[in-house]
C-alpha positions in Angstrom: 103.3 87.1 89.6 100.8 89.9 90.1 103.5 92.4 88.8 104.2 90.0 85.9 100.5 89.9 84.8 99.7 93.7 85.3 103.0 94.7 83.3 102.0 92.1 80.7 98.3 93.1 80.3 99.2 97.1 80.4 102.0 96.5 77.7 99.3 94.5 75.8 96.7 97.3 76.1 99.3 100.3 75.6 98.8 101.6 79.1 101.5 103.9 80.5 101.7 102.4 83.9 104.5 102.1 86.3 104.1 99.0 88.2 105.9 98.0 91.6 105.4 94.8 93.6 106.8 93.9 97.0 106.2 91.4 100.0 106.5 91.5 103.8 109.2 88.8 103.7 111.0 88.9 100.6 113.5 86.0 99.8 115.2 87.9 97.3 114.2 85.6 94.3 111.1 84.3 92.6 110.2 80.9 93.2 110.8 78.6 90.5 107.0 77.0 90.2 105.9 80.8 89.9 108.3 81.4 87.0 106.9 78.1 85.5 103.4 78.7 86.1 103.8 82.4 84.3 105.6 80.9 81.6 102.7 78.6 80.6 100.7 81.6 80.4 103.6 83.3 77.9 104.8 85.6 80.3 108.4 85.7 81.5 109.1 86.7 85.0 112.4 84.9 85.4 114.2 88.0 85.6 112.2 89.3 88.3 113.4 89.6 92.0 111.3 89.5 95.1 111.5 92.9 96.8 110.0 94.5 100.2 107.8 97.2 100.9 107.7 99.6 103.9 104.7 101.6 105.0 106.1 104.7 104.2 106.4 104.0 100.6 103.0 103.1 100.1 102.0 106.8 100.3 103.9 107.7 97.1 101.6 105.5 94.8 98.2 106.7 93.0 97.1 103.1 93.7 98.2 100.4 96.2 96.4 96.8 95.7 97.1 94.5 98.7 96.6 90.6 98.0 95.9 89.0 101.5 98.6 91.0 103.5 98.6 89.7 107.1 101.5 91.5 108.3 99.7 94.6 110.2 102.9 96.4 110.6 103.6 96.8 106.8 99.8 96.7 105.6 97.5 98.2 108.6 94.1 97.0 108.4 92.7 100.4 108.3 94.7 101.7 105.6 92.6 102.8 102.8 95.2 105.4 100.9 94.8 108.9 100.4 93.2 110.7 97.7 95.1 112.8 95.4 92.5 115.0 93.8 
């Protein structure tokens, strides 16, 4: 859902963003209730698939936004990103 919202509002504001999302335990599908809730907001996430994320992948992004990640192997509590000045 977060990826869907960010893609939608970035496109609406003509922002050139590359957006990726991933979870710690991907199921390979997006829950039908999430698709329904987003459709009620006018955002179609039906083609999306759930994807995983690995710690090494985080370093390649300029920004990482964590949403309640409780899997310490993937989202260590001390991860604050790296400045790319």
